[in-house]
N, C-alpha and C positions, 0 to 999 in steps of 0.2 A: 501493499499501500503507498502510496506517496505523502507527502504531508506538504502547508500551505510552505514551509519554506525549506529549503535542503542549502548542505554548506559542499558550495562548490570546491573553494579554497580558503587557508586561511583567513579568516577576513570576512570573507565575499559570499552570503549567499544566494544561491535563486529563489523567487518569489514565485509564483503560482501564475500571479498575472502576464509573466516574463521580462519584469522588474529586479534589479541586480540592486540586492539591499548590501550597504555595509554599516553593520550594526555600531560598530563602534561610536562613528559620526553621523549614523542616524540619518544617511543617503541613501535616494531613492535617483539607480539607475535606470532610465528608460530610452531605447530607440521607438524609431520611426513611429510614433504616435498619427503623422496623415491625418490631423485634425484638416475638417472640410473636403474628406475624397468624395463624398456622395451629392457634394453639392458641384464639386468640379467635374464629376461623368454630368450634373443633368447640362453643365454650360457644355461640353461635347456633345448632347444630344443624347445620352443614356437614359431615361426619364423614367429610373428606376424610384424608389420610397426612399427618402430623407433619413437614412438609418444610421447617421453620426451619433444619435445620442447612445450607441452601443458603445463607443470609445470613449466616451463620456463618463457614462457609467462606471464601464473596466478601470476608470483613470482615479472616478472619486471611490470606488469599492479600495482597491491600491492603497490610497490617503488613508480611507479609513483603518485598514489592516493594518499595516505599516506606522503611522501619525510621524512620518519625517519630518526630518527638521531643513531640509534640503532639496529639491529636484536636479536633478543634472538630465536635460532631454540630449538626446543625443544623435541628435541631423533630423532633419525631415520631420520639425514639428507640425508645421504645414503641408500637405498635399501640392497646391500651388497656389500663385503669386497674385495678386491684383482680384482681390477675394470682391463677392459683393454685399453690399449692404448687411442682409441677415446673417449671409457669411462669418463677417466680420465682426458684426456686435455678439456671436457666439461664440466664438473661438476665442474674443477677448474676455467674455463673461466668464469664460470657464476656465483659462489661466488667473483670472483677477481671482476669481473663490480658493483657488489652487494657496496662489502667495500670500494671501489672508493669516496661516499659518507657517509657512515655508518658503526657504529663500528659490528661485525660479534661475537657475543656470541654461543658457541655451548654449550650446556646441552646436555652430554653423554643417548643413548639410548642404545635400545639390540640387532639395526641392525649397532651401531656406534663404536663397537667393534676394529675397526682397523685403524677408519676414523682420530685420530689426526694423527698417524703415516704415511699412505699415503696421507695426505694433508696437512701433514707436513711445507709444501714452503707457507701455505695459513696465512692469517693474523688472526688468529681466538683467541680468549679467550676460553681454553675447561674448563668447569666444571661439578661437578655432582648434583649439583642444582644452582639457580638464587635467589636473594633475594630483593626485596627494597621497602622501608616503608614497607607499610604494607602486603608483597605479596611474597610467597616462592612457585617457578617453576618446575620442575619435568618434567621427562616424563612421571612415572607412572607404569613404568612396575614393579616395587620394592619398597617396603616400608619397609626402616632399618632404618630409622631418625628417628627423633622426631621435626617438626616445631614449631614456637611460635602458642601458642594458639591463641593470636589476628591476625595470620594472615589470609589470605583467600589464600587458594593451587591452584594452575594452575595446570593440566598434560593434556597430551597426552595421546598415545596411544592407548587409548580403541577404535582411528577412531567413534565415536557416530553418528548414521545416522537412521532417520525415514523413512519410507516406505508410501507412498503416492501411489492411480490410480486414475485418471481421468475418468468423467463420461463415457467413452471408457471403462473403465477398463484397460487400461493399466496402469501398475507402475513404479514407480523408487524410490532411495534412497536419501533422501535428506542429504545435512550433516547439523550437527547442533554442534551448544553449549550446555551446561545446563552449568545453574548455578546458586549458592544461595550465601550467602553471608560468607558460611565457604570453599566452592570448585567451583570452575569452571573446566569446561573441556572442550578441545578445537578438534574439528573436524580436521581432516585429514587434510592438505592444497594437497595434489597431488590427482588430478582428477582420479586416476586408483587404490586409496587404498580402499578395499571392504568395504563399512561400518559393526557398530555395530549396529542390529535392537534394540534401548533403548524400544522400544513399547515391546521388549519379560523381561525387566525388568536387572536390573543393576549385574554387579560381586559384592560381598559381600563387598569385599576391597575396593571399588569404592563406593558404597554403604554409609559406613559408613563415606566416608572422607565427605559428604553432611550431616552429623548429623540426626537431627528431623525437618527441617528445609524442606517446599515444594523445590521440582528443579522446574526452569523456561526454556525453550525448545527458540532458537534463532535459524531458517536455516537459513544458509546461501546460496543461490543461483549461486554467482557467482557475481550477476549484483547487490541486496539489502539483507536486513536481515529483518525477519520477524520473530515478537514474535508470538509461536503461544501455549503457554498455560503452562500449568503446567503436569509434567511428570505424 
């Protein structure tokens, strides 16, 4: 049976939501929120229901369960720039509520190219990377800087997932953490972000971040975290 939290490395715990929890500093690291996803799809002509409330509900549930003093958003906070008025208001109000009891730090992702300007009214600290103790966190779409060799690198961007099938043959993708002492890759927090099937292998630049050690897989179902073994 899984748990709400499972240790992946000393001082680092995987949360069932897909957040990485640092209990010592009460910090939750979340990758790939993609707020406004359904509004963006509507602007592109896909007239599906506005289901972004699922992302908001998941975010607030994580906040309730962990009570963090700090959120580090590891890139792709929003899905697209130039949000429409109700989308902008909804995103701003969501983040404003979180900021009432926690510091918000935004690490820039490839979807966030106008985020800092469009949401300048919010009290967020905007960074290209974030470091604490022996961790360095970046979004993961580019690797243009050198991080300390003794640091564990924390990444988003990949949206790692693992395909599973039940006895009836029905399949689904489970969001997963990938972790060893050199690197941790977080699952996408957005429930709408299509996952990259890690069973097919990792992109070369991501694989290099893990070095020669084995990579452990932890599935995050939303209700519990389960260790699945080695990739």
